[in-house]
TORRODO-669353 format. One record per residue (C-alpha): residue number from 1; x, y, z; residue in three letters. Coordinates in nm, 3 decimals. Last residue first. Layout:
N
resi / u / v / w / resn
NUM / X / Y / Z / ALA
...
END
This chain:
342
resi / u / v / w / resn
342 / 1.262 / -0.039 / 5.665 / UNK
341 / 1.475 / -0.070 / 5.353 / UNK
340 / 1.604 / -0.439 / 5.452 / UNK
339 / 1.240 / -0.550 / 5.506 / UNK
338 / 1.122 / -0.459 / 5.178 / UNK
337 / 1.416 / -0.633 / 4.987 / UNK
336 / 1.303 / -0.937 / 5.214 / UNK
335 / 0.957 / -0.913 / 5.167 / UNK
334 / 1.040 / -0.916 / 4.776 / UNK
333 / 1.290 / -1.190 / 4.781 / UNK
332 / 1.017 / -1.395 / 4.977 / UNK
331 / 0.810 / -1.292 / 4.662 / UNK
330 / 1.043 / -1.358 / 4.448 / UNK
329 / 1.150 / -1.706 / 4.542 / UNK
328 / 0.719 / -1.769 / 4.549 / UNK
327 / 0.743 / -1.706 / 4.197 / UNK
326 / 1.042 / -1.916 / 4.108 / UNK
325 / 0.891 / -2.215 / 4.344 / UNK
324 / 0.544 / -2.160 / 4.131 / UNK
323 / 0.767 / -2.150 / 3.808 / UNK
322 / 0.948 / -2.472 / 3.903 / UNK
321 / 0.631 / -2.637 / 4.027 / UNK
320 / 0.428 / -2.522 / 3.737 / UNK
319 / 0.727 / -2.685 / 3.484 / UNK
318 / 0.746 / -3.026 / 3.630 / UNK
317 / 0.411 / -3.081 / 3.484 / UNK
316 / 0.015 / -3.158 / 3.695 / UNK
315 / -0.147 / -3.408 / 3.556 / UNK
314 / -0.093 / -3.647 / 3.239 / UNK
313 / -0.464 / -3.661 / 3.075 / UNK
312 / -0.517 / -3.247 / 3.159 / UNK
311 / -0.140 / -3.201 / 2.967 / UNK
310 / -0.185 / -3.401 / 2.708 / UNK
309 / -0.540 / -3.280 / 2.614 / UNK
308 / -0.434 / -2.921 / 2.674 / UNK
307 / -0.165 / -2.967 / 2.450 / UNK
306 / -0.385 / -3.132 / 2.190 / UNK
305 / -0.631 / -2.812 / 2.174 / UNK
304 / -0.320 / -2.616 / 2.141 / UNK
303 / -0.185 / -2.849 / 1.899 / UNK
302 / -0.465 / -2.822 / 1.680 / UNK
301 / -0.568 / -2.474 / 1.724 / UNK
300 / -0.226 / -2.338 / 1.606 / UNK
299 / -0.200 / -2.575 / 1.302 / UNK
298 / -0.538 / -2.429 / 1.193 / UNK
297 / -0.490 / -2.109 / 1.262 / UNK
296 / -0.166 / -2.093 / 1.042 / UNK
295 / -0.269 / -2.376 / 0.782 / UNK
294 / -0.617 / -2.165 / 0.702 / UNK
293 / -0.393 / -1.802 / 0.704 / UNK
292 / -0.229 / -1.910 / 0.445 / UNK
291 / -0.441 / -2.080 / 0.229 / UNK
290 / -0.653 / -1.709 / 0.257 / UNK
289 / -0.291 / -1.584 / 0.189 / UNK
288 / -0.308 / -1.767 / -0.198 / UNK
287 / -0.016 / -1.967 / -0.240 / UNK
286 / 0.223 / -1.913 / -0.579 / UNK
285 / 0.251 / -2.181 / -0.772 / UNK
284 / 0.640 / -2.312 / -0.854 / UNK
283 / 0.594 / -2.538 / -1.171 / UNK
282 / 0.627 / -2.221 / -1.413 / UNK
281 / 0.961 / -2.139 / -1.228 / UNK
280 / 0.951 / -1.779 / -1.412 / UNK
279 / 1.164 / -1.584 / -1.136 / UNK
278 / 0.880 / -1.456 / -1.012 / UNK
277 / 0.789 / -1.835 / -0.895 / UNK
276 / 1.091 / -1.927 / -0.766 / UNK
275 / 1.054 / -1.649 / -0.488 / UNK
274 / 0.696 / -1.797 / -0.475 / UNK
273 / 0.806 / -2.148 / -0.422 / UNK
272 / 1.067 / -2.017 / -0.200 / UNK
271 / 0.837 / -1.746 / 0.021 / UNK
270 / 0.620 / -2.022 / 0.074 / UNK
269 / 0.851 / -2.291 / 0.178 / UNK
268 / 0.998 / -2.083 / 0.436 / UNK
267 / 0.561 / -2.026 / 0.554 / UNK
266 / 0.477 / -2.351 / 0.590 / UNK
265 / 0.831 / -2.408 / 0.800 / UNK
264 / 0.734 / -2.162 / 0.985 / UNK
263 / 0.342 / -2.299 / 1.059 / UNK
262 / 0.540 / -2.639 / 1.152 / UNK
261 / 0.765 / -2.507 / 1.375 / UNK
260 / 0.477 / -2.299 / 1.540 / UNK
259 / 0.286 / -2.635 / 1.583 / UNK
258 / 0.590 / -2.812 / 1.745 / UNK
257 / 0.660 / -2.517 / 2.025 / UNK
256 / 0.287 / -2.511 / 2.067 / UNK
255 / 0.307 / -2.945 / 2.193 / UNK
254 / 0.334 / -2.870 / 2.559 / UNK
253 / 0.127 / -2.613 / 2.563 / UNK
252 / 0.026 / -2.720 / 2.941 / UNK
251 / 0.399 / -2.529 / 3.041 / UNK
250 / 0.269 / -2.222 / 2.958 / UNK
249 / -0.068 / -2.243 / 3.140 / UNK
248 / 0.044 / -2.091 / 3.483 / UNK
247 / 0.155 / -1.776 / 3.320 / UNK
246 / -0.094 / -1.757 / 3.096 / UNK
245 / -0.321 / -1.428 / 3.231 / UNK
244 / 0.016 / -1.304 / 3.405 / UNK
243 / 0.181 / -1.318 / 3.065 / UNK
242 / -0.104 / -1.207 / 2.846 / UNK
241 / -0.131 / -0.878 / 3.063 / UNK
240 / 0.244 / -0.825 / 2.961 / UNK
239 / 0.169 / -0.906 / 2.580 / UNK
238 / -0.099 / -0.699 / 2.566 / UNK
237 / 0.029 / -0.467 / 2.268 / UNK
236 / 0.335 / -0.718 / 2.141 / UNK
235 / 0.109 / -0.924 / 1.870 / UNK
234 / -0.026 / -0.548 / 1.827 / UNK
233 / 0.282 / -0.371 / 1.709 / UNK
232 / 0.427 / -0.675 / 1.519 / UNK
231 / 0.121 / -0.687 / 1.287 / UNK
230 / 0.137 / -0.277 / 1.268 / UNK
229 / 0.479 / -0.319 / 1.184 / UNK
228 / 0.440 / -0.573 / 0.914 / UNK
227 / 0.092 / -0.445 / 0.776 / UNK
226 / 0.278 / -0.105 / 0.690 / UNK
225 / 0.561 / -0.250 / 0.623 / UNK
224 / 0.404 / -0.466 / 0.294 / UNK
223 / 0.556 / -0.729 / 0.183 / UNK
222 / 0.294 / -0.974 / 0.343 / UNK
221 / 0.288 / -1.354 / 0.415 / UNK
220 / 0.660 / -1.419 / 0.412 / UNK
219 / 0.748 / -1.082 / 0.540 / UNK
218 / 0.593 / -1.232 / 0.829 / UNK
217 / 0.823 / -1.504 / 0.904 / UNK
216 / 1.126 / -1.332 / 0.841 / UNK
215 / 1.031 / -1.066 / 1.105 / UNK
214 / 0.945 / -1.336 / 1.361 / UNK
213 / 1.248 / -1.567 / 1.352 / UNK
212 / 1.513 / -1.290 / 1.401 / UNK
211 / 1.272 / -1.106 / 1.615 / UNK
210 / 1.358 / -1.363 / 1.861 / UNK
209 / 1.696 / -1.277 / 1.909 / UNK
208 / 1.628 / -0.923 / 1.954 / UNK
207 / 1.327 / -1.054 / 2.237 / UNK
206 / 1.607 / -1.181 / 2.431 / UNK
205 / 1.819 / -0.827 / 2.425 / UNK
204 / 1.527 / -0.692 / 2.521 / UNK
203 / 1.429 / -0.923 / 2.822 / UNK
202 / 1.798 / -0.953 / 2.936 / UNK
201 / 1.832 / -0.585 / 2.957 / UNK
200 / 1.560 / -0.480 / 3.175 / UNK
199 / 1.618 / -0.824 / 3.391 / UNK
198 / 2.005 / -0.567 / 3.421 / UNK
197 / 1.818 / -0.283 / 3.468 / UNK
196 / 1.591 / -0.418 / 3.727 / UNK
195 / 1.913 / -0.591 / 3.882 / UNK
194 / 2.006 / -0.224 / 4.035 / UNK
193 / 2.270 / -0.013 / 3.921 / UNK
192 / 2.481 / 0.181 / 4.107 / UNK
191 / 2.579 / 0.546 / 4.185 / UNK
190 / 2.863 / 0.589 / 4.496 / UNK
189 / 2.824 / 0.832 / 4.759 / UNK
188 / 2.776 / 0.543 / 5.013 / UNK
187 / 2.502 / 0.374 / 4.786 / UNK
186 / 2.349 / 0.584 / 4.494 / UNK
185 / 2.072 / 0.372 / 4.340 / UNK
184 / 2.000 / 0.282 / 3.979 / UNK
183 / 1.670 / 0.127 / 3.795 / UNK
182 / 1.443 / 0.199 / 4.073 / UNK
181 / 1.148 / -0.031 / 4.116 / UNK
180 / 1.188 / -0.095 / 4.424 / UNK
179 / 1.568 / -0.120 / 4.539 / UNK
178 / 1.639 / -0.435 / 4.420 / UNK
177 / 1.942 / -0.660 / 4.607 / UNK
176 / 2.295 / -0.742 / 4.510 / UNK
175 / 2.381 / -0.395 / 4.354 / UNK
174 / 2.523 / -0.400 / 4.038 / UNK
173 / 2.868 / -0.201 / 3.932 / UNK
172 / 2.854 / -0.076 / 3.522 / UNK
171 / 3.138 / -0.277 / 3.322 / UNK
170 / 3.120 / -0.594 / 3.417 / UNK
169 / 2.768 / -0.661 / 3.468 / UNK
168 / 2.687 / -0.475 / 3.167 / UNK
167 / 2.918 / -0.695 / 2.946 / UNK
166 / 2.769 / -0.994 / 3.098 / UNK
165 / 2.422 / -0.898 / 2.999 / UNK
164 / 2.528 / -0.828 / 2.659 / UNK
163 / 2.714 / -1.123 / 2.566 / UNK
162 / 2.406 / -1.328 / 2.636 / UNK
161 / 2.312 / -1.464 / 2.980 / UNK
160 / 2.190 / -1.865 / 2.963 / UNK
159 / 1.829 / -1.889 / 3.104 / UNK
158 / 1.811 / -2.270 / 3.190 / UNK
157 / 1.599 / -2.510 / 3.025 / UNK
156 / 1.477 / -2.834 / 3.190 / UNK
155 / 1.089 / -2.733 / 3.233 / UNK
154 / 1.092 / -2.669 / 2.828 / UNK
153 / 0.978 / -3.060 / 2.819 / UNK
152 / 0.933 / -3.089 / 2.442 / UNK
151 / 1.323 / -3.170 / 2.348 / UNK
150 / 1.421 / -3.000 / 2.052 / UNK
149 / 1.384 / -3.171 / 1.703 / UNK
148 / 1.084 / -2.975 / 1.671 / UNK
147 / 1.214 / -2.642 / 1.688 / UNK
146 / 1.529 / -2.672 / 1.554 / UNK
145 / 1.380 / -2.796 / 1.207 / UNK
144 / 1.166 / -2.470 / 1.204 / UNK
143 / 1.436 / -2.243 / 1.242 / UNK
142 / 1.591 / -2.439 / 0.929 / UNK
141 / 1.258 / -2.407 / 0.737 / UNK
140 / 1.277 / -2.063 / 0.829 / UNK
139 / 1.622 / -1.968 / 0.758 / UNK
138 / 1.564 / -2.150 / 0.386 / UNK
137 / 1.272 / -1.884 / 0.333 / UNK
136 / 1.479 / -1.620 / 0.447 / UNK
135 / 1.738 / -1.692 / 0.195 / UNK
134 / 1.548 / -1.733 / -0.042 / UNK
133 / 1.375 / -1.427 / 0.012 / UNK
132 / 1.655 / -1.276 / 0.019 / UNK
131 / 1.771 / -1.311 / -0.391 / UNK
130 / 1.475 / -1.035 / -0.450 / UNK
129 / 1.734 / -0.845 / -0.332 / UNK
128 / 1.628 / -0.413 / -0.387 / UNK
127 / 1.285 / -0.419 / -0.230 / UNK
126 / 1.366 / -0.690 / 0.029 / UNK
125 / 1.641 / -0.486 / 0.151 / UNK
124 / 1.461 / -0.148 / 0.250 / UNK
123 / 1.154 / -0.383 / 0.348 / UNK
122 / 1.423 / -0.580 / 0.602 / UNK
121 / 1.555 / -0.230 / 0.715 / UNK
120 / 1.310 / -0.057 / 0.811 / UNK
119 / 1.101 / -0.364 / 1.004 / UNK
118 / 1.418 / -0.441 / 1.148 / UNK
117 / 1.479 / -0.060 / 1.307 / UNK
116 / 1.073 / -0.121 / 1.405 / UNK
115 / 1.143 / -0.445 / 1.558 / UNK
114 / 1.408 / -0.286 / 1.799 / UNK
113 / 1.139 / 0.022 / 1.885 / UNK
112 / 0.909 / -0.256 / 1.951 / UNK
111 / 1.073 / -0.505 / 2.137 / UNK
110 / 1.222 / -0.186 / 2.367 / UNK
109 / 0.872 / -0.068 / 2.437 / UNK
108 / 0.824 / -0.428 / 2.503 / UNK
107 / 1.067 / -0.485 / 2.775 / UNK
106 / 0.966 / -0.149 / 2.916 / UNK
105 / 0.591 / -0.298 / 2.982 / UNK
104 / 0.765 / -0.655 / 3.121 / UNK
103 / 1.002 / -0.519 / 3.332 / UNK
102 / 0.700 / -0.269 / 3.459 / UNK
101 / 0.480 / -0.564 / 3.527 / UNK
100 / 0.731 / -0.797 / 3.697 / UNK
99 / 0.751 / -0.521 / 3.964 / UNK
98 / 0.490 / -0.669 / 4.216 / UNK
97 / 0.576 / -1.060 / 4.145 / UNK
96 / 0.996 / -0.978 / 4.285 / UNK
95 / 1.213 / -1.078 / 4.035 / UNK
94 / 1.420 / -1.397 / 4.160 / UNK
93 / 1.658 / -1.287 / 3.847 / UNK
92 / 1.630 / -1.644 / 3.706 / UNK
91 / 1.291 / -1.621 / 3.780 / UNK
90 / 1.213 / -1.343 / 3.577 / UNK
89 / 1.458 / -1.490 / 3.288 / UNK
88 / 1.267 / -1.806 / 3.250 / UNK
87 / 0.919 / -1.623 / 3.275 / UNK
86 / 1.053 / -1.405 / 2.976 / UNK
85 / 1.150 / -1.708 / 2.792 / UNK
84 / 0.802 / -1.913 / 2.839 / UNK
83 / 0.652 / -1.583 / 2.721 / UNK
82 / 0.864 / -1.656 / 2.394 / UNK
81 / 0.625 / -1.902 / 2.257 / UNK
80 / 0.320 / -1.677 / 2.365 / UNK
79 / 0.494 / -1.450 / 2.144 / UNK
78 / 0.530 / -1.663 / 1.853 / UNK
77 / 0.154 / -1.705 / 1.877 / UNK
76 / 0.090 / -1.372 / 1.846 / UNK
75 / 0.309 / -1.315 / 1.621 / UNK
74 / 0.140 / -1.587 / 1.330 / UNK
73 / -0.166 / -1.450 / 1.394 / UNK
72 / -0.092 / -1.074 / 1.321 / UNK
71 / 0.064 / -1.170 / 0.983 / UNK
70 / -0.206 / -1.416 / 0.886 / UNK
69 / -0.456 / -1.138 / 1.023 / UNK
68 / -0.259 / -0.807 / 0.843 / UNK
67 / -0.162 / -1.052 / 0.489 / UNK
66 / -0.598 / -1.147 / 0.512 / UNK
65 / -0.637 / -0.756 / 0.564 / UNK
64 / -0.471 / -0.683 / 0.263 / UNK
63 / -0.551 / -0.974 / 0.021 / UNK
62 / -0.925 / -0.932 / 0.186 / UNK
61 / -0.955 / -0.530 / 0.014 / UNK
60 / -0.837 / -0.217 / 0.112 / UNK
59 / -1.126 / -0.054 / 0.296 / UNK
58 / -1.351 / -0.309 / 0.425 / UNK
57 / -1.082 / -0.587 / 0.492 / UNK
56 / -0.837 / -0.315 / 0.658 / UNK
55 / -1.119 / -0.182 / 0.867 / UNK
54 / -1.138 / -0.527 / 0.985 / UNK
53 / -0.794 / -0.578 / 1.071 / UNK
52 / -0.812 / -0.269 / 1.261 / UNK
51 / -1.121 / -0.379 / 1.451 / UNK
50 / -0.972 / -0.702 / 1.513 / UNK
49 / -0.655 / -0.579 / 1.601 / UNK
48 / -0.841 / -0.321 / 1.928 / UNK
47 / -1.079 / -0.631 / 1.989 / UNK
46 / -0.738 / -0.845 / 2.073 / UNK
45 / -0.583 / -0.607 / 2.245 / UNK
44 / -0.898 / -0.540 / 2.438 / UNK
43 / -0.994 / -0.873 / 2.555 / UNK
42 / -0.591 / -0.884 / 2.653 / UNK
41 / -0.682 / -0.549 / 2.837 / UNK
40 / -1.041 / -0.726 / 3.011 / UNK
39 / -0.862 / -1.092 / 3.060 / UNK
38 / -0.615 / -0.908 / 3.257 / UNK
37 / -0.808 / -0.724 / 3.493 / UNK
36 / -1.022 / -0.983 / 3.570 / UNK
35 / -0.726 / -1.219 / 3.637 / UNK
34 / -0.580 / -0.946 / 3.894 / UNK
33 / -0.234 / -0.773 / 3.777 / UNK
32 / 0.050 / -0.810 / 4.063 / UNK
31 / 0.159 / -0.471 / 4.164 / UNK
30 / 0.297 / -0.166 / 4.162 / UNK
29 / 0.016 / 0.100 / 4.115 / UNK
28 / 0.146 / 0.463 / 3.946 / UNK
27 / 0.410 / 0.288 / 3.799 / UNK
26 / 0.162 / 0.056 / 3.589 / UNK
25 / -0.086 / 0.242 / 3.516 / UNK
24 / 0.087 / 0.526 / 3.360 / UNK
23 / 0.251 / 0.278 / 3.141 / UNK
22 / -0.079 / 0.128 / 2.988 / UNK
21 / -0.154 / 0.487 / 2.939 / UNK
20 / 0.177 / 0.582 / 2.754 / UNK
19 / 0.136 / 0.241 / 2.572 / UNK
18 / -0.208 / 0.358 / 2.448 / UNK
17 / -0.068 / 0.696 / 2.352 / UNK
16 / 0.262 / 0.569 / 2.150 / UNK
15 / 0.014 / 0.318 / 1.939 / UNK
14 / -0.203 / 0.604 / 1.842 / UNK
13 / 0.083 / 0.811 / 1.761 / UNK
12 / 0.210 / 0.482 / 1.555 / UNK
11 / -0.118 / 0.503 / 1.357 / UNK
10 / -0.146 / 0.872 / 1.339 / UNK
9 / 0.207 / 0.905 / 1.199 / UNK
8 / 0.211 / 0.621 / 0.967 / UNK
7 / -0.095 / 0.784 / 0.842 / UNK
6 / 0.060 / 1.098 / 0.777 / UNK
5 / 0.305 / 0.994 / 0.579 / UNK
4 / 0.094 / 0.903 / 0.294 / UNK
3 / 0.003 / 0.529 / 0.234 / UNK
2 / 0.099 / 0.367 / -0.134 / UNK
1 / 0.029 / -0.016 / 0.008 / UNK
END
């Protein structure tokens, strides 16, 4: 779509406004949100994406609307899978429950900024170099193979600090305890960063690695930068509330990674076939967006139902205990740090 600059500006301003309200509510009353509150916010964000997609269907036709919905559902599903890693990070750093909302919200803002840069670079690259679609397709198939070949027992995974986190620890003096939600604190006349900043760096850099999968995946569904950006933005918004809403269910979605591997493999093959088609290979078909949407929704629906059936029949998984243990240790950490401040 050839859109005038004011539409881009209005869209970005709308996202900024919603995130600003969200940030204000978190900063005003840091706490663990209630189930009812999470359901309300997640419903609101999903409805917002639905209204936006319906508007595209009416104004731009079924092709553009279908591309948005396919991209949004794919990115949203990848975000749900990434929530388990966020849970590992929160437990690893023993983040107090009342401050997890702020960490997630800042992480989402950082993710949006980084993905905006990735999308701009990716759109310019695919516009200039058609062969990149072969690279993207091969990368997605390889990522799918890695996902499907790994163990489904995610509870045994450990979060390993990356080079950026280790460098931050070396360069910046860090306190051993949290000091509320503050990122820095002055102790004995010396300015130091708190573990809260390290956690935010961990969330932000981890999401950067996730973007390496998600950005090529959505470019396999639509080449329009506006649709790529809005699908990513809507997928990330509401992720904070979704974390608390389904945090206890994440370990029950045992087949989600397998379903996502099928989706990524399908999009990778779709990219290669369409690139071949545009290069004049007659036997290579173009896959309609409605077919893509059906494969994505159907695969994710089947794997979700199968996961819940499997979890129900096998009883509570070790991941639940690990998550509960992480939550209780976070709460005790919060209590001890509160005691120190008193």
